PDB file of N, CA, C and O in Angstrom:
ATOM      1  N   MET A   1      23.164-182.044 175.570  1.00  0.00           N
ATOM      2  CA  MET A   1      23.884-183.079 176.257  1.00  0.00           C
ATOM      3  C   MET A   1      25.152-182.462 176.840  1.00  0.00           C
ATOM      4  O   MET A   1      25.876-181.755 176.139  1.00  0.00           O
ATOM      5  N   ALA A   2      25.418-182.719 178.093  1.00  0.00           N
ATOM      6  CA  ALA A   2      26.623-182.247 178.738  1.00  0.00           C
ATOM      7  C   ALA A   2      27.751-183.259 178.526  1.00  0.00           C
ATOM      8  O   ALA A   2      27.531-184.463 178.659  1.00  0.00           O
ATOM      9  N   THR A   3      28.946-182.787 178.201  1.00  0.00           N
ATOM     10  CA  THR A   3      30.092-183.666 178.047  1.00  0.00           C
ATOM     11  C   THR A   3      31.134-183.281 179.078  1.00  0.00           C
ATOM     12  O   THR A   3      31.436-182.104 179.276  1.00  0.00           O
ATOM     13  N   LEU A   4      31.669-184.283 179.721  1.00  0.00           N
ATOM     14  CA  LEU A   4      32.657-184.084 180.764  1.00  0.00           C
ATOM     15  C   LEU A   4      33.911-184.865 180.413  1.00  0.00           C
ATOM     16  O   LEU A   4      33.840-186.075 180.195  1.00  0.00           O
ATOM     17  N   THR A   5      35.048-184.206 180.354  1.00  0.00           N
ATOM     18  CA  THR A   5      36.305-184.882 180.142  1.00  0.00           C
ATOM     19  C   THR A   5      37.098-184.825 181.427  1.00  0.00           C
ATOM     20  O   THR A   5      37.395-183.741 181.930  1.00  0.00           O
ATOM     21  N   ILE A   6      37.444-185.983 181.961  1.00  0.00           N
ATOM     22  CA  ILE A   6      38.124-186.031 183.249  1.00  0.00           C
ATOM     23  C   ILE A   6      39.255-187.061 183.210  1.00  0.00           C
ATOM     24  O   ILE A   6      39.297-187.926 182.335  1.00  0.00           O
ATOM     25  N   THR A   7      40.160-186.948 184.168  1.00  0.00           N
ATOM     26  CA  THR A   7      41.246-187.912 184.258  1.00  0.00           C
ATOM     27  C   THR A   7      40.729-189.176 184.929  1.00  0.00           C
ATOM     28  O   THR A   7      39.624-189.204 185.470  1.00  0.00           O
ATOM     29  N   GLY A   8      41.544-190.214 184.885  1.00  0.00           N
ATOM     30  CA  GLY A   8      41.192-191.478 185.526  1.00  0.00           C
ATOM     31  C   GLY A   8      40.945-191.310 187.013  1.00  0.00           C
ATOM     32  O   GLY A   8      39.992-191.873 187.550  1.00  0.00           O
ATOM     33  N   ALA A   9      41.796-190.541 187.686  1.00  0.00           N
ATOM     34  CA  ALA A   9      41.630-190.308 189.121  1.00  0.00           C
ATOM     35  C   ALA A   9      40.334-189.561 189.412  1.00  0.00           C
ATOM     36  O   ALA A   9      39.630-189.874 190.372  1.00  0.00           O
ATOM     37  N   GLU A  10      40.025-188.578 188.583  1.00  0.00           N
ATOM     38  CA  GLU A  10      38.800-187.807 188.768  1.00  0.00           C
ATOM     39  C   GLU A  10      37.565-188.695 188.505  1.00  0.00           C
ATOM     40  O   GLU A  10      36.560-188.604 189.209  1.00  0.00           O
ATOM     41  N   ALA A  11      37.665-189.545 187.485  1.00  0.00           N
ATOM     42  CA  ALA A  11      36.560-190.450 187.165  1.00  0.00           C
ATOM     43  C   ALA A  11      36.328-191.431 188.312  1.00  0.00           C
ATOM     44  O   ALA A  11      35.187-191.708 188.681  1.00  0.00           O
ATOM     45  N   THR A  12      37.408-191.948 188.865  1.00  0.00           N
ATOM     46  CA  THR A  12      37.287-192.869 190.012  1.00  0.00           C
ATOM     47  C   THR A  12      36.592-192.194 191.167  1.00  0.00           C
ATOM     48  O   THR A  12      35.688-192.775 191.766  1.00  0.00           O
ATOM     49  N   LEU A  13      36.995-190.971 191.497  1.00  0.00           N
ATOM     50  CA  LEU A  13      36.372-190.221 192.587  1.00  0.00           C
ATOM     51  C   LEU A  13      34.898-189.948 192.295  1.00  0.00           C
ATOM     52  O   LEU A  13      34.051-190.097 193.176  1.00  0.00           O
ATOM     53  N   LEU A  14      34.596-189.551 191.067  1.00  0.00           N
ATOM     54  CA  LEU A  14      33.214-189.290 190.678  1.00  0.00           C
ATOM     55  C   LEU A  14      32.348-190.541 190.847  1.00  0.00           C
ATOM     56  O   LEU A  14      31.246-190.474 191.391  1.00  0.00           O
ATOM     57  N   ILE A  15      32.854-191.668 190.379  1.00  0.00           N
ATOM     58  CA  ILE A  15      32.092-192.909 190.489  1.00  0.00           C
ATOM     59  C   ILE A  15      31.939-193.331 191.958  1.00  0.00           C
ATOM     60  O   ILE A  15      30.865-193.771 192.367  1.00  0.00           O
ATOM     61  N   ARG A  16      33.008-193.196 192.745  1.00  0.00           N
ATOM     62  CA  ARG A  16      32.916-193.539 194.167  1.00  0.00           C
ATOM     63  C   ARG A  16      31.845-192.674 194.855  1.00  0.00           C
ATOM     64  O   ARG A  16      31.043-193.187 195.636  1.00  0.00           O
ATOM     65  N   ASN A  17      31.834-191.385 194.569  1.00  0.00           N
ATOM     66  CA  ASN A  17      30.865-190.495 195.212  1.00  0.00           C
ATOM     67  C   ASN A  17      29.457-190.752 194.706  1.00  0.00           C
ATOM     68  O   ASN A  17      28.517-190.795 195.500  1.00  0.00           O
ATOM     69  N   GLN A  18      29.292-190.923 193.410  1.00  0.00           N
ATOM     70  CA  GLN A  18      27.963-191.132 192.792  1.00  0.00           C
ATOM     71  C   GLN A  18      27.306-192.384 193.333  1.00  0.00           C
ATOM     72  O   GLN A  18      26.101-192.395 193.584  1.00  0.00           O
ATOM     73  N   TYR A  19      28.084-193.440 193.515  1.00  0.00           N
ATOM     74  CA  TYR A  19      27.516-194.732 193.908  1.00  0.00           C
ATOM     75  C   TYR A  19      27.836-195.078 195.374  1.00  0.00           C
ATOM     76  O   TYR A  19      27.660-196.222 195.795  1.00  0.00           O
ATOM     77  N   SER A  20      28.296-194.110 196.126  1.00  0.00           N
ATOM     78  CA  SER A  20      28.584-194.300 197.568  1.00  0.00           C
ATOM     79  C   SER A  20      29.459-195.529 197.838  1.00  0.00           C
ATOM     80  O   SER A  20      29.154-196.346 198.707  1.00  0.00           O
ATOM     81  N   LEU A  21      30.552-195.643 197.076  1.00  0.00           N
ATOM     82  CA  LEU A  21      31.437-196.765 197.241  1.00  0.00           C
ATOM     83  C   LEU A  21      32.441-196.503 198.358  1.00  0.00           C
ATOM     84  O   LEU A  21      32.801-195.362 198.649  1.00  0.00           O
ATOM     85  N   ARG A  22      32.873-197.584 198.966  1.00  0.00           N
ATOM     86  CA  ARG A  22      33.911-197.475 200.018  1.00  0.00           C
ATOM     87  C   ARG A  22      35.288-197.415 199.369  1.00  0.00           C
ATOM     88  O   ARG A  22      35.444-197.765 198.199  1.00  0.00           O
ATOM     89  N   ASP A  23      36.280-196.974 200.127  1.00  0.00           N
ATOM     90  CA  ASP A  23      37.654-196.921 199.614  1.00  0.00           C
ATOM     91  C   ASP A  23      38.174-198.302 199.269  1.00  0.00           C
ATOM     92  O   ASP A  23      39.075-198.437 198.441  1.00  0.00           O
ATOM     93  N   THR A  24      37.619-199.326 199.892  1.00  0.00           N
ATOM     94  CA  THR A  24      38.078-200.693 199.625  1.00  0.00           C
ATOM     95  C   THR A  24      37.472-201.284 198.359  1.00  0.00           C
ATOM     96  O   THR A  24      37.942-202.314 197.875  1.00  0.00           O
ATOM     97  N   ASP A  25      36.423-200.642 197.807  1.00  0.00           N
ATOM     98  CA  ASP A  25      35.809-201.120 196.564  1.00  0.00           C
ATOM     99  C   ASP A  25      36.707-200.720 195.396  1.00  0.00           C
ATOM    100  O   ASP A  25      37.136-199.571 195.292  1.00  0.00           O
ATOM    101  N   GLN A  26      36.984-201.685 194.521  1.00  0.00           N
ATOM    102  CA  GLN A  26      37.831-201.417 193.368  1.00  0.00           C
ATOM    103  C   GLN A  26      37.057-200.699 192.279  1.00  0.00           C
ATOM    104  O   GLN A  26      35.927-201.072 191.961  1.00  0.00           O
ATOM    105  N   VAL A  27      37.657-199.683 191.716  1.00  0.00           N
ATOM    106  CA  VAL A  27      37.092-198.981 190.558  1.00  0.00           C
ATOM    107  C   VAL A  27      38.199-198.914 189.510  1.00  0.00           C
ATOM    108  O   VAL A  27      39.282-198.394 189.778  1.00  0.00           O
ATOM    109  N   GLN A  28      37.929-199.429 188.341  1.00  0.00           N
ATOM    110  CA  GLN A  28      38.907-199.419 187.264  1.00  0.00           C
ATOM    111  C   GLN A  28      38.328-198.621 186.106  1.00  0.00           C
ATOM    112  O   GLN A  28      37.213-198.886 185.655  1.00  0.00           O
ATOM    113  N   ILE A  29      39.079-197.655 185.631  1.00  0.00           N
ATOM    114  CA  ILE A  29      38.632-196.802 184.527  1.00  0.00           C
ATOM    115  C   ILE A  29      39.386-197.225 183.270  1.00  0.00           C
ATOM    116  O   ILE A  29      40.610-197.351 183.279  1.00  0.00           O
ATOM    117  N   VAL A  30      38.635-197.443 182.188  1.00  0.00           N
ATOM    118  CA  VAL A  30      39.242-197.792 180.903  1.00  0.00           C
ATOM    119  C   VAL A  30      39.031-196.618 179.969  1.00  0.00           C
ATOM    120  O   VAL A  30      37.914-196.118 179.835  1.00  0.00           O
ATOM    121  N   SER A  31      40.089-196.180 179.330  1.00  0.00           N
ATOM    122  CA  SER A  31      40.022-195.033 178.419  1.00  0.00           C
ATOM    123  C   SER A  31      39.439-195.433 177.082  1.00  0.00           C
ATOM    124  O   SER A  31      39.846-196.431 176.488  1.00  0.00           O
ATOM    125  N   LEU A  32      38.473-194.640 176.607  1.00  0.00           N
ATOM    126  CA  LEU A  32      37.891-194.861 175.285  1.00  0.00           C
ATOM    127  C   LEU A  32      38.446-193.887 174.263  1.00  0.00           C
ATOM    128  O   LEU A  32      38.088-193.958 173.087  1.00  0.00           O
ATOM    129  N   ASN A  33      39.307-192.985 174.685  1.00  0.00           N
ATOM    130  CA  ASN A  33      39.792-191.888 173.850  1.00  0.00           C
ATOM    131  C   ASN A  33      38.647-191.000 173.384  1.00  0.00           C
ATOM    132  O   ASN A  33      38.817-190.197 172.467  1.00  0.00           O
ATOM    133  N   THR A  34      37.511-191.136 173.993  1.00  0.00           N
ATOM    134  CA  THR A  34      36.327-190.339 173.701  1.00  0.00           C
ATOM    135  C   THR A  34      35.688-189.981 175.032  1.00  0.00           C
ATOM    136  O   THR A  34      35.492-190.862 175.870  1.00  0.00           O
ATOM    137  N   PRO A  35      35.359-188.715 175.249  1.00  0.00           N
ATOM    138  CA  PRO A  35      34.723-188.387 176.531  1.00  0.00           C
ATOM    139  C   PRO A  35      33.333-189.008 176.644  1.00  0.00           C
ATOM    140  O   PRO A  35      32.545-188.979 175.699  1.00  0.00           O
ATOM    141  N   ILE A  36      33.050-189.567 177.811  1.00  0.00           N
ATOM    142  CA  ILE A  36      31.743-190.146 178.078  1.00  0.00           C
ATOM    143  C   ILE A  36      30.903-189.069 178.757  1.00  0.00           C
ATOM    144  O   ILE A  36      31.352-188.405 179.690  1.00  0.00           O
ATOM    145  N   SER A  37      29.693-188.913 178.276  1.00  0.00           N
ATOM    146  CA  SER A  37      28.826-187.842 178.825  1.00  0.00           C
ATOM    147  C   SER A  37      28.259-188.253 180.164  1.00  0.00           C
ATOM    148  O   SER A  37      28.116-189.439 180.460  1.00  0.00           O
ATOM    149  N   LEU A  38      27.942-187.266 180.964  1.00  0.00           N
ATOM    150  CA  LEU A  38      27.258-187.511 182.222  1.00  0.00           C
ATOM    151  C   LEU A  38      25.906-188.140 181.973  1.00  0.00           C
ATOM    152  O   LEU A  38      25.397-188.880 182.814  1.00  0.00           O
ATOM    153  N   ASP A  39      25.323-187.853 180.826  1.00  0.00           N
ATOM    154  CA  ASP A  39      24.035-188.442 180.491  1.00  0.00           C
ATOM    155  C   ASP A  39      24.112-189.968 180.438  1.00  0.00           C
ATOM    156  O   ASP A  39      23.161-190.656 180.810  1.00  0.00           O
ATOM    157  N   PHE A  40      25.251-190.492 179.973  1.00  0.00           N
ATOM    158  CA  PHE A  40      25.441-191.944 179.921  1.00  0.00           C
ATOM    159  C   PHE A  40      25.388-192.531 181.330  1.00  0.00           C
ATOM    160  O   PHE A  40      24.654-193.486 181.583  1.00  0.00           O
ATOM    161  N   PHE A  41      26.172-191.956 182.245  1.00  0.00           N
ATOM    162  CA  PHE A  41      26.194-192.446 183.627  1.00  0.00           C
ATOM    163  C   PHE A  41      24.817-192.366 184.269  1.00  0.00           C
ATOM    164  O   PHE A  41      24.403-193.275 184.988  1.00  0.00           O
ATOM    165  N   GLU A  42      24.111-191.272 184.004  1.00  0.00           N
ATOM    166  CA  GLU A  42      22.778-191.096 184.556  1.00  0.00           C
ATOM    167  C   GLU A  42      21.797-192.119 183.958  1.00  0.00           C
ATOM    168  O   GLU A  42      20.937-192.637 184.670  1.00  0.00           O
ATOM    169  N   ALA A  43      21.921-192.406 182.680  1.00  0.00           N
ATOM    170  CA  ALA A  43      21.055-193.379 182.029  1.00  0.00           C
ATOM    171  C   ALA A  43      21.294-194.779 182.627  1.00  0.00           C
ATOM    172  O   ALA A  43      20.337-195.512 182.878  1.00  0.00           O
ATOM    173  N   VAL A  44      22.550-195.146 182.853  1.00  0.00           N
ATOM    174  CA  VAL A  44      22.862-196.439 183.443  1.00  0.00           C
ATOM    175  C   VAL A  44      22.340-196.488 184.880  1.00  0.00           C
ATOM    176  O   VAL A  44      21.740-197.479 185.298  1.00  0.00           O
ATOM    177  N   ARG A  45      22.574-195.404 185.635  1.00  0.00           N
ATOM    178  CA  ARG A  45      22.153-195.388 187.041  1.00  0.00           C
ATOM    179  C   ARG A  45      20.653-195.504 187.186  1.00  0.00           C
ATOM    180  O   ARG A  45      20.174-196.122 188.137  1.00  0.00           O
ATOM    181  N   THR A  46      19.900-194.928 186.268  1.00  0.00           N
ATOM    182  CA  THR A  46      18.435-194.924 186.363  1.00  0.00           C
ATOM    183  C   THR A  46      17.813-196.032 185.501  1.00  0.00           C
ATOM    184  O   THR A  46      16.609-196.017 185.242  1.00  0.00           O
ATOM    185  N   ARG A  47      18.631-196.985 185.061  1.00  0.00           N
ATOM    186  CA  ARG A  47      18.188-198.160 184.319  1.00  0.00           C
ATOM    187  C   ARG A  47      17.532-197.826 182.971  1.00  0.00           C
ATOM    188  O   ARG A  47      16.654-198.561 182.518  1.00  0.00           O
ATOM    189  N   GLN A  48      17.936-196.755 182.341  1.00  0.00           N
ATOM    190  CA  GLN A  48      17.447-196.388 181.012  1.00  0.00           C
ATOM    191  C   GLN A  48      18.434-196.963 179.970  1.00  0.00           C
ATOM    192  O   GLN A  48      19.209-196.235 179.351  1.00  0.00           O
ATOM    193  N   LYS A  49      18.371-198.279 179.807  1.00  0.00           N
ATOM    194  CA  LYS A  49      19.375-198.962 178.969  1.00  0.00           C
ATOM    195  C   LYS A  49      19.322-198.523 177.512  1.00  0.00           C
ATOM    196  O   LYS A  49      20.368-198.394 176.876  1.00  0.00           O
ATOM    197  N   LEU A  50      18.144-198.294 176.974  1.00  0.00           N
ATOM    198  CA  LEU A  50      18.092-197.879 175.573  1.00  0.00           C
ATOM    199  C   LEU A  50      18.773-196.535 175.361  1.00  0.00           C
ATOM    200  O   LEU A  50      19.448-196.336 174.351  1.00  0.00           O
ATOM    201  N   VAL A  51      18.607-195.620 176.292  1.00  0.00           N
ATOM    202  CA  VAL A  51      19.283-194.333 176.200  1.00  0.00           C
ATOM    203  C   VAL A  51      20.790-194.516 176.315  1.00  0.00           C
ATOM    204  O   VAL A  51      21.555-193.918 175.558  1.00  0.00           O
ATOM    205  N   ALA A  52      21.213-195.345 177.266  1.00  0.00           N
ATOM    206  CA  ALA A  52      22.644-195.607 177.476  1.00  0.00           C
ATOM    207  C   ALA A  52      23.258-196.222 176.222  1.00  0.00           C
ATOM    208  O   ALA A  52      24.349-195.832 175.806  1.00  0.00           O
ATOM    209  N   ILE A  53      22.551-197.191 175.615  1.00  0.00           N
ATOM    210  CA  ILE A  53      23.062-197.823 174.398  1.00  0.00           C
ATOM    211  C   ILE A  53      23.193-196.805 173.270  1.00  0.00           C
ATOM    212  O   ILE A  53      24.193-196.778 172.554  1.00  0.00           O
ATOM    213  N   LYS A  54      22.182-195.981 173.127  1.00  0.00           N
ATOM    214  CA  LYS A  54      22.220-194.929 172.090  1.00  0.00           C
ATOM    215  C   LYS A  54      23.416-194.015 172.287  1.00  0.00           C
ATOM    216  O   LYS A  54      24.120-193.697 171.329  1.00  0.00           O
ATOM    217  N   LEU A  55      23.653-193.589 173.530  1.00  0.00           N
ATOM    218  CA  LEU A  55      24.754-192.675 173.817  1.00  0.00           C
ATOM    219  C   LEU A  55      26.108-193.327 173.566  1.00  0.00           C
ATOM    220  O   LEU A  55      26.994-192.702 172.983  1.00  0.00           O
ATOM    221  N   ILE A  56      26.279-194.565 173.995  1.00  0.00           N
ATOM    222  CA  ILE A  56      27.585-195.230 173.812  1.00  0.00           C
ATOM    223  C   ILE A  56      27.822-195.506 172.329  1.00  0.00           C
ATOM    224  O   ILE A  56      28.964-195.453 171.873  1.00  0.00           O
ATOM    225  N   ARG A  57      26.773-195.797 171.573  1.00  0.00           N
ATOM    226  CA  ARG A  57      26.928-196.010 170.138  1.00  0.00           C
ATOM    227  C   ARG A  57      27.337-194.710 169.444  1.00  0.00           C
ATOM    228  O   ARG A  57      28.147-194.729 168.518  1.00  0.00           O
ATOM    229  N   GLU A  58      26.784-193.590 169.885  1.00  0.00           N
ATOM    230  CA  GLU A  58      27.155-192.288 169.292  1.00  0.00           C
ATOM    231  C   GLU A  58      28.629-191.979 169.594  1.00  0.00           C
ATOM    232  O   GLU A  58      29.326-191.403 168.758  1.00  0.00           O
ATOM    233  N   LEU A  59      29.092-192.355 170.767  1.00  0.00           N
ATOM    234  CA  LEU A  59      30.461-192.049 171.157  1.00  0.00           C
ATOM    235  C   LEU A  59      31.486-192.940 170.438  1.00  0.00           C
ATOM    236  O   LEU A  59      32.566-192.482 170.063  1.00  0.00           O
ATOM    237  N   THR A  60      31.133-194.201 170.255  1.00  0.00           N
ATOM    238  CA  THR A  60      32.134-195.153 169.785  1.00  0.00           C
ATOM    239  C   THR A  60      31.898-195.632 168.352  1.00  0.00           C
ATOM    240  O   THR A  60      32.759-196.293 167.772  1.00  0.00           O
ATOM    241  N   ASN A  61      30.753-195.309 167.785  1.00  0.00           N
ATOM    242  CA  ASN A  61      30.386-195.810 166.451  1.00  0.00           C
ATOM    243  C   ASN A  61      30.323-197.333 166.398  1.00  0.00           C
ATOM    244  O   ASN A  61      30.528-197.933 165.343  1.00  0.00           O
ATOM    245  N   CYS A  62      30.037-197.957 167.545  1.00  0.00           N
ATOM    246  CA  CYS A  62      29.940-199.417 167.593  1.00  0.00           C
ATOM    247  C   CYS A  62      28.555-199.854 167.105  1.00  0.00           C
ATOM    248  O   CYS A  62      27.656-199.029 166.944  1.00  0.00           O
ATOM    249  N   GLY A  63      28.397-201.148 166.876  1.00  0.00           N
ATOM    250  CA  GLY A  63      27.134-201.697 166.451  1.00  0.00           C
ATOM    251  C   GLY A  63      26.171-201.832 167.616  1.00  0.00           C
ATOM    252  O   GLY A  63      26.539-201.617 168.771  1.00  0.00           O
ATOM    253  N   LEU A  64      24.937-202.189 167.300  1.00  0.00           N
ATOM    254  CA  LEU A  64      23.908-202.322 168.320  1.00  0.00           C
ATOM    255  C   LEU A  64      24.259-203.406 169.349  1.00  0.00           C
ATOM    256  O   LEU A  64      24.108-203.194 170.552  1.00  0.00           O
ATOM    257  N   LYS A  65      24.723-204.559 168.875  1.00  0.00           N
ATOM    258  CA  LYS A  65      25.086-205.645 169.784  1.00  0.00           C
ATOM    259  C   LYS A  65      26.236-205.253 170.689  1.00  0.00           C
ATOM    260  O   LYS A  65      26.196-205.522 171.889  1.00  0.00           O
ATOM    261  N   GLU A  66      27.262-204.621 170.132  1.00  0.00           N
ATOM    262  CA  GLU A  66      28.418-204.216 170.939  1.00  0.00           C
ATOM    263  C   GLU A  66      28.011-203.163 171.974  1.00  0.00           C
ATOM    264  O   GLU A  66      28.458-203.204 173.120  1.00  0.00           O
ATOM    265  N   GLY A  67      27.164-202.226 171.561  1.00  0.00           N
ATOM    266  CA  GLY A  67      26.666-201.203 172.497  1.00  0.00           C
ATOM    267  C   GLY A  67      25.863-201.802 173.613  1.00  0.00           C
ATOM    268  O   GLY A  67      26.024-201.425 174.774  1.00  0.00           O
ATOM    269  N   LYS A  68      24.984-202.749 173.272  1.00  0.00           N
ATOM    270  CA  LYS A  68      24.168-203.431 174.282  1.00  0.00           C
ATOM    271  C   LYS A  68      25.054-204.212 175.223  1.00  0.00           C
ATOM    272  O   LYS A  68      24.879-204.136 176.439  1.00  0.00           O
ATOM    273  N   ASP A  69      26.016-204.972 174.681  1.00  0.00           N
ATOM    274  CA  ASP A  69      26.920-205.758 175.507  1.00  0.00           C
ATOM    275  C   ASP A  69      27.707-204.872 176.466  1.00  0.00           C
ATOM    276  O   ASP A  69      27.874-205.216 177.636  1.00  0.00           O
ATOM    277  N   PHE A  70      28.199-203.711 175.966  1.00  0.00           N
ATOM    278  CA  PHE A  70      28.942-202.778 176.794  1.00  0.00           C
ATOM    279  C   PHE A  70      28.085-202.280 177.957  1.00  0.00           C
ATOM    280  O   PHE A  70      28.522-202.286 179.107  1.00  0.00           O
ATOM    281  N   VAL A  71      26.864-201.851 177.647  1.00  0.00           N
ATOM    282  CA  VAL A  71      25.978-201.299 178.686  1.00  0.00           C
ATOM    283  C   VAL A  71      25.589-202.384 179.671  1.00  0.00           C
ATOM    284  O   VAL A  71      25.547-202.129 180.874  1.00  0.00           O
ATOM    285  N   ASP A  72      25.302-203.585 179.197  1.00  0.00           N
ATOM    286  CA  ASP A  72      24.957-204.677 180.096  1.00  0.00           C
ATOM    287  C   ASP A  72      26.106-205.018 181.043  1.00  0.00           C
ATOM    288  O   ASP A  72      25.896-205.213 182.240  1.00  0.00           O
ATOM    289  N   GLU A  73      27.324-205.089 180.496  1.00  0.00           N
ATOM    290  CA  GLU A  73      28.470-205.413 181.332  1.00  0.00           C
ATOM    291  C   GLU A  73      28.759-204.293 182.336  1.00  0.00           C
ATOM    292  O   GLU A  73      29.041-204.566 183.502  1.00  0.00           O
ATOM    293  N   PHE A  74      28.690-203.052 181.894  1.00  0.00           N
ATOM    294  CA  PHE A  74      28.919-201.895 182.777  1.00  0.00           C
ATOM    295  C   PHE A  74      27.878-201.894 183.891  1.00  0.00           C
ATOM    296  O   PHE A  74      28.214-201.698 185.059  1.00  0.00           O
ATOM    297  N   SER A  75      26.617-202.114 183.535  1.00  0.00           N
ATOM    298  CA  SER A  75      25.532-202.130 184.510  1.00  0.00           C
ATOM    299  C   SER A  75      25.695-203.274 185.494  1.00  0.00           C
ATOM    300  O   SER A  75      25.493-203.091 186.694  1.00  0.00           O
ATOM    301  N   ASP A  76      26.060-204.460 184.999  1.00  0.00           N
ATOM    302  CA  ASP A  76      26.255-205.621 185.872  1.00  0.00           C
ATOM    303  C   ASP A  76      27.383-205.389 186.875  1.00  0.00           C
ATOM    304  O   ASP A  76      27.277-205.767 188.042  1.00  0.00           O
ATOM    305  N   LYS A  77      28.462-204.765 186.406  1.00  0.00           N
ATOM    306  CA  LYS A  77      29.588-204.499 187.316  1.00  0.00           C
ATOM    307  C   LYS A  77      29.155-203.524 188.426  1.00  0.00           C
ATOM    308  O   LYS A  77      29.541-203.692 189.583  1.00  0.00           O
ATOM    309  N   LEU A  78      28.370-202.528 188.079  1.00  0.00           N
ATOM    310  CA  LEU A  78      27.891-201.590 189.104  1.00  0.00           C
ATOM    311  C   LEU A  78      26.964-202.310 190.079  1.00  0.00           C
ATOM    312  O   LEU A  78      27.052-202.105 191.289  1.00  0.00           O
ATOM    313  N   ASP A  79      26.083-203.149 189.556  1.00  0.00           N
ATOM    314  CA  ASP A  79      25.182-203.934 190.423  1.00  0.00           C
ATOM    315  C   ASP A  79      25.956-204.786 191.389  1.00  0.00           C
ATOM    316  O   ASP A  79      25.592-204.874 192.561  1.00  0.00           O
ATOM    317  N   ASN A  80      27.030-205.424 190.924  1.00  0.00           N
ATOM    318  CA  ASN A  80      27.842-206.274 191.790  1.00  0.00           C
ATOM    319  C   ASN A  80      28.497-205.495 192.923  1.00  0.00           C
ATOM    320  O   ASN A  80      28.742-206.046 193.996  1.00  0.00           O
ATOM    321  N   LEU A  81      28.777-204.233 192.692  1.00  0.00           N
ATOM    322  CA  LEU A  81      29.374-203.393 193.738  1.00  0.00           C
ATOM    323  C   LEU A  81      28.402-203.157 194.893  1.00  0.00           C
ATOM    324  O   LEU A  81      28.829-202.939 196.027  1.00  0.00           O
ATOM    325  N   TYR A  82      27.097-203.200 194.612  1.00  0.00           N
ATOM    326  CA  TYR A  82      26.088-202.947 195.641  1.00  0.00           C
ATOM    327  C   TYR A  82      25.762-204.154 196.486  1.00  0.00           C
ATOM    328  O   TYR A  82      25.137-204.021 197.539  1.00  0.00           O
ATOM    329  N   ARG A  83      26.172-205.332 196.046  1.00  0.00           N
ATOM    330  CA  ARG A  83      25.873-206.555 196.813  1.00  0.00           C
ATOM    331  C   ARG A  83      26.745-206.623 198.048  1.00  0.00           C
ATOM    332  O   ARG A  83      27.931-206.296 198.008  1.00  0.00           O
ATOM    333  N   PHE A  84      26.149-207.049 199.136  1.00  0.00           N
ATOM    334  CA  PHE A  84      26.881-207.145 200.399  1.00  0.00           C
ATOM    335  C   PHE A  84      27.078-208.577 200.786  1.00  0.00           C
ATOM    336  O   PHE A  84      27.676-208.860 201.824  1.00  0.00           O
TER     337      PHE A  84
END
């Protein structure tokens, strides 16, 4: 598993480029004090929710429900960015 530690500005740029967002689209980064792996972003992008939940649970030691809620909310926010 690859781990990437980046600043908020770098994360914003990475997300903008990965999801082809415009400069007018808002991107807000919340710090977890734990680096999020690129595998997590790839799992969310490719709709592999079980993988994404497993990865976020490993990073945060959260429960299954909290991990699922986090992935669902993160995924929904990305989906909303694609709506025109």
